[in-house]
N, C-alpha and C positions, 0 to 999 in steps of 0.2 A: 798525706803525711808519711805513712809507712807503706812500703811496697807490699809487705806481707807480714805474717806473724813472725816475731823474733823469739827464738827459744835458746835458753842457755841455762847453765847450772850455777847456783849460788853456793859458795862454800861457807859453812859456819865455823866459828872458832873451834868447835868440838870435832870438826872434820866431816860433818855430814854434808851431803850434796842434796840440793833442793832444786827440782826442775822449776824454771820460771819462764813464763810466756808474756809477751807484751804485744798488743795489737791495737789498731785504730779502727773504729767503726762507729757509725751513728753519732758523729761529733764528740766522741769521747775516747780516751786512751784507757785501755783495760790492762791491768797487771794481775796475772795469776801467779801466786807463789805456792808451790806444792798443789795439793788437791783440796786444801781447806781454806785458802785465803784469796779473796778477790777484791780488787780496788779499782773502781771506775772514777776517772778524773776528767775534768774538762782540760782542754789543751793547755791553757795558761797554768793550771795547777801542776800538770805533768812537767811542764818546762821549769816551774819553780822547784819541783822535787829534783829534777836532773841537775839544775844549777846548784842547789844546796849540797847534793852528794859530791859534785865535782869540787866545790869550794872546800868542804870538810875534808875530803881525802887529799886534796892538794896541800892543805895546811898541815895535816898529819904527816904527809910525805916529806915536807920541808923540815918538820921537827925531827924525824928519823935521820935525815941527812946531816943535820946540824948537831946531833948528839954524839 
């Protein structure tokens, strides 16, 4: 599924940057947020999460454009 570990920074509304890593191994997708939070998901749940984020942010983007 993933070629390698993906790393990026998340920006909080307060302006903080949080290192985030996502990788696939042993039939699960692991999301590490900072050095204190780990989420292990099966592939279907990871896809549901990704879909939900895309739908939510698309809807909010449309609201911003129409305001």
